[in-house]
C-alpha positions in Angstrom: -19.8 -72.0 12.2 -16.2 -71.8 13.6 -15.9 -71.2 17.4 -13.8 -68.4 18.9 -11.7 -70.1 21.6 -10.2 -67.1 23.3 -9.2 -63.5 22.7 -6.2 -61.2 23.1 -6.2 -57.5 23.4 -3.4 -55.6 21.5 -2.6 -52.2 22.9 -0.1 -49.5 21.8 1.8 -48.1 24.8 4.2 -45.2 25.0 6.6 -46.7 27.5 6.7 -50.5 27.4 8.7 -51.0 30.7 6.3 -48.7 32.6 3.2 -50.3 31.2 4.4 -53.8 31.9 5.2 -52.8 35.5 1.7 -51.4 35.9 0.0 -54.5 34.6 2.2 -56.9 36.5 2.8 -55.1 39.8 -0.5 -53.2 40.1 -3.1 -55.3 38.3 -1.6 -58.7 38.8 -0.8 -59.9 35.3 2.1 -62.2 34.5 4.5 -61.3 31.8 4.7 -64.5 29.7 7.1 -63.4 27.0 9.0 -60.3 25.8 10.3 -59.9 22.4 11.7 -56.8 20.6 9.1 -54.0 21.3 6.4 -56.4 22.6 5.3 -57.9 25.9 2.8 -60.7 26.2 0.8 -60.7 29.4 -1.9 -62.9 31.0 -4.2 -62.9 34.0 -6.7 -65.8 34.1 -8.5 -65.9 30.7 -7.3 -62.4 29.8 -4.4 -62.0 27.4 -2.7 -58.8 26.4 0.0 -57.8 23.9 1.6 -54.5 24.7 3.4 -52.9 21.8 5.9 -50.1 22.4 4.6 -47.3 20.2 6.0 -44.0 21.5 4.6 -42.1 18.5 0.9 -43.2 18.9 -1.8 -40.9 20.0 -2.1 -41.3 23.8 -5.5 -42.9 24.8 -5.9 -40.0 27.3 -6.6 -37.8 24.2 -9.4 -40.1 22.9 -11.9 -39.4 25.7 -14.7 -41.9 26.4 -14.0 -44.4 23.5 -10.6 -45.4 25.0 -12.0 -48.4 26.8 -10.9 -51.7 25.2 -12.1 -54.6 27.4 -15.0 -55.8 29.5 -13.6 -58.4 31.9 -16.1 -60.6 33.7 -15.0 -61.4 37.3 -16.4 -63.4 40.3 -15.9 -60.7 43.0 -16.1 -57.2 41.6 -16.4 -55.5 45.0 -13.3 -57.4 46.3 -11.3 -56.5 43.3 -12.5 -52.9 43.4 -11.3 -52.6 47.0 -8.0 -54.1 46.1 -7.4 -51.8 43.2 -8.4 -48.8 45.2 -5.9 -49.7 47.9 -3.1 -50.2 45.1 -3.9 -46.7 43.8 -5.3 -47.7 40.5 -7.0 -44.8 38.7 -10.8 -45.3 38.9 -12.8 -44.1 35.8 -16.3 -45.2 37.1 -16.7 -46.4 40.7 -18.3 -49.7 41.7 -22.1 -49.7 41.1 -24.9 -52.1 40.3 -26.2 -51.4 36.8 -29.7 -51.8 35.5 -28.5 -54.4 33.0 -27.8 -56.8 35.9 -24.1 -56.3 36.4 -22.0 -54.9 39.3 -19.4 -52.9 37.5 -16.4 -50.5 37.8 -13.9 -49.2 35.4 -10.2 -48.3 35.7 -7.8 -46.2 33.7 -4.2 -47.4 32.9 -1.2 -45.1 32.8 -1.6 -45.0 29.0 -5.2 -43.9 29.3 -6.7 -47.3 28.3 -9.9 -48.1 30.2 -11.0 -51.5 31.4 -14.5 -52.4 32.7 -14.8 -55.1 35.3 -18.3 -56.7 35.8 -19.9 -59.4 37.8 -23.4 -60.8 37.2 -25.7 -59.7 40.0 -27.4 -62.7 41.7 -30.9 -61.5 40.9 -30.0 -60.7 37.2 -31.8 -62.5 34.4 -29.4 -64.3 32.1 -28.4 -62.5 28.9 -26.2 -63.3 26.0 -23.3 -61.4 27.5 -23.6 -62.8 31.0 -24.3 -66.4 29.8 -20.9 -66.6 28.2 -19.1 -65.5 31.3 -21.2 -67.4 33.9 -18.6 -70.1 34.4 -15.9 -67.4 34.8 -13.8 -69.0 32.0 -14.1 -66.1 29.5 -14.6 -68.2 26.4 
């Protein structure tokens, strides 16, 4: 069976410049390329393509199903503190979950939600955590 080598999330945003500023200056992404109506961003193994779509329904109107990514990290508590200091909107605060992950969730200015998670040291390996154990995000 073919192997998936990486993934890229494609998001509709109302204001491309404002969204790029948030992802770059607040979350730490790098803008790798900008072409007409699109921005290509990266941070570690995470890739984003932001598309300028001012007519799209804002994710803030979609409620709980507006989260689009679960990003595996090495230091969830440290990243959480950093994002709180930067004023990032927190959807769910940092907590240890019964499925063996330390997690928190943020909300972007467009209402997209991102969950960040770290495998707890005492957690039993699972399919989801095994794939991210090396931090590479295959």
